[in-house]
C-alpha positions in Angstrom: 124.9 93.6 101.3 124.2 97.4 101.5 124.4 98.7 105.1 122.8 102.1 105.0 120.6 101.5 108.1 121.4 103.5 111.3 124.6 102.4 113.0 122.9 101.1 116.2 119.6 100.1 117.5 117.9 100.4 120.9 119.8 97.2 121.9 123.1 98.3 120.4 123.0 95.7 117.6 124.2 96.8 114.1 123.0 95.4 110.9 126.4 93.9 110.4 125.8 91.9 113.6 122.8 90.0 112.3 124.7 87.3 110.5 126.4 86.5 113.7 123.1 86.1 115.4 121.8 83.9 112.6 124.9 81.7 112.8 123.9 80.7 116.4 121.0 78.8 114.8 122.1 75.5 113.4 120.6 72.3 112.2 119.7 70.4 109.0 116.3 72.0 108.4 117.2 75.7 108.2 115.9 76.6 104.8 118.9 79.0 104.6 118.1 80.8 101.3 114.5 81.5 102.6 116.0 83.3 105.6 118.9 85.1 104.0 116.8 86.5 101.2 114.7 88.4 103.8 117.4 89.8 106.1 117.8 93.3 104.6 114.1 93.8 104.1 113.3 92.7 107.6 116.0 94.9 109.1 115.0 98.1 107.4 111.4 97.5 108.3 112.0 96.9 112.0 114.8 99.4 112.4 113.2 102.4 110.6 109.6 101.9 109.8 107.6 99.5 111.9 105.9 101.1 115.0 106.2 98.3 117.5 108.6 97.6 120.3 108.8 94.9 123.0 107.0 97.3 125.3 104.1 98.0 122.8 103.8 94.5 121.4 100.3 94.2 122.8 99.2 97.8 122.3 96.0 98.2 120.3 97.5 101.0 118.2 100.7 99.1 117.3 101.7 98.3 113.7 101.3 94.6 112.9 103.9 92.5 111.0 102.9 89.1 109.7 105.6 86.8 108.4 104.0 84.7 105.7 107.3 83.4 104.4 107.7 81.5 107.6 109.5 78.3 106.7 113.0 80.0 107.0 112.6 82.1 110.1 116.2 82.5 111.2 116.5 86.1 109.9 113.2 87.0 111.6 114.4 85.5 114.9 117.7 87.4 114.6 116.0 90.7 114.0 113.6 90.1 116.9 116.6 89.4 119.1 118.4 92.5 117.9 115.4 94.6 118.7 114.9 93.2 122.2 111.9 90.9 121.7 114.0 87.8 122.2 117.0 87.0 124.5 119.9 86.2 122.1 120.9 83.3 124.4 117.8 81.4 123.2 118.9 81.4 119.6 121.2 78.3 119.8 118.1 76.3 120.8 116.5 76.8 117.4 114.6 73.8 116.2 115.2 71.9 119.5 112.5 69.7 121.1 111.8 72.1 123.9 112.8 75.4 122.2 110.3 78.2 121.6 112.0 78.8 118.2 110.5 76.3 115.9 111.2 75.9 112.2 108.0 77.9 111.8 107.3 80.8 114.1 104.6 80.2 116.8 102.8 83.3 118.0 102.1 81.7 121.4 105.8 81.0 122.1 107.7 83.9 120.5 107.3 87.5 121.7 106.3 89.9 118.9 105.1 87.2 116.5 101.6 88.0 115.2 100.8 84.7 113.4 101.9 81.1 113.3 103.2 80.7 109.7 104.9 78.4 107.3 102.1 77.1 105.1 102.6 79.2 102.0 99.7 81.3 100.8 98.2 82.0 104.3 99.9 85.1 105.4 98.5 87.6 102.9 94.8 86.6 103.4 95.4 86.9 107.1 96.9 90.4 106.6 93.9 91.4 104.5 91.6 90.2 107.3 93.7 92.1 109.9 93.6 95.3 107.9 89.8 95.0 107.4 89.3 94.2 111.1 91.2 97.3 112.2 89.2 99.4 109.8 86.0 98.0 111.1 87.1 99.1 114.6 87.9 102.6 113.5 91.6 102.1 114.0 93.1 104.0 111.1 96.5 104.5 112.6 98.1 101.0 112.7 99.7 99.8 109.6 99.6 96.1 108.6 102.7 94.7 107.0 103.1 91.2 105.6 106.3 89.6 104.1 105.7 87.0 101.4 107.8 85.1 98.9 107.3 85.1 95.2 106.7 81.3 95.2 103.6 81.9 97.4 101.9 83.4 94.3 101.6 79.9 93.0 98.8 79.6 95.6 95.3 80.9 94.5 94.5 82.2 97.9 96.9 85.1 97.3 95.3 86.1 94.0 91.9 86.4 95.8 93.5 88.4 98.7 95.2 90.8 96.2 91.9 91.4 94.4 89.9 91.9 97.5 92.4 94.4 99.1 92.5 96.4 95.9 88.7 96.6 95.5 88.3 97.6 99.2 91.1 100.2 99.1 92.8 98.8 102.2 95.4 101.6 102.3 96.8 100.5 105.7 97.9 97.2 104.1 101.5 96.8 103.0 103.2 93.8 101.3 106.9 93.1 101.2 107.4 90.6 98.4 110.8 88.9 98.3 111.5 87.9 94.7 114.3 85.4 94.5 113.0 83.7 91.3 111.4 80.8 93.2 107.9 81.0 91.6 106.9 78.2 89.3 104.7 80.7 87.3 106.0 84.1 86.3 104.0 87.2 85.4 104.4 89.2 82.3 106.1 92.5 83.2 107.1 91.3 86.6 105.1 90.3 89.7 104.3 93.9 90.7 102.0 94.0 87.6 99.8 91.4 89.3 99.1 93.9 92.1 98.9 97.0 89.8 96.1 95.3 87.8 94.0 95.1 91.0 94.5 98.8 91.9 97.5 98.6 94.2 100.4 101.1 94.6 103.6 99.3 93.7 107.4 99.7 93.9 110.1 97.3 92.7 113.6 97.7 94.3 116.9 96.0 95.0 116.2 94.0 98.0 119.7 94.5 99.4 119.6 98.4 99.1 118.5 99.7 102.5 117.9 103.3 101.3 115.8 102.0 98.3 113.8 99.8 100.6 113.2 102.6 103.1 112.0 105.0 100.3 109.7 102.3 98.9 108.3 101.4 102.4 107.5 105.0 103.2 106.1 106.1 99.8 102.6 107.6 100.0 99.7 105.6 98.6 96.4 107.2 99.6 93.4 105.1 99.1 95.3 102.0 97.9 97.2 99.1 99.4 101.0 99.1 98.7 103.4 96.4 97.7 107.2 96.6 97.6 108.8 93.9 95.5 112.3 93.4 96.8 114.5 91.6 94.2 117.4 89.5 95.5 119.7 87.0 94.0 118.0 83.8 92.7 117.5 81.1 95.2 119.9 78.6 93.6 122.6 81.1 92.6 
């Protein structure tokens, strides 16, 4: 993994320490590849781009992050712990009967979580609605980010969300799409073409390269929503 992120965070955790945090979460239903495929993309987003902290997690002008790829949340929990949203001591309880850390994140139990997720195909439509709602309130500052998996595009709800966001020019909407070759159906020219056809700004990068992710995340895209396709190793490799 590339480790070009800043050496430390507000809580003193380095990127290199995230696997140790993830290792605290054990069990038979971990969906390991779903988690590890997102680790670099999540870290760069939270460490260098996303404008939200434990202190501002309820602020109206915060950036919103929605995890649509919610069935393997260990990387997400590890990043939240590294950034001070969670006490790392709760991580070993992952998946336990009385643990707040379920196999799918629960926004009522986990600080910093915006949506309860896990059912593939729901996160992007929710992000579109969030961006549209913020616009309707005149809140043009907050960015909306949603992390999805390539397999989610087997769901028709995502095609509708992509088309709507492009037509309405939701330029505060950003998608991070983790491409680990899990989709049943491909797309000629790559999955980014599906977004480009609907008027989106697009970038396709190595999902393990922190500097490439950062440049793609911060690229200007006036008047258009933006998608960053982060390619990682195939799921079953």
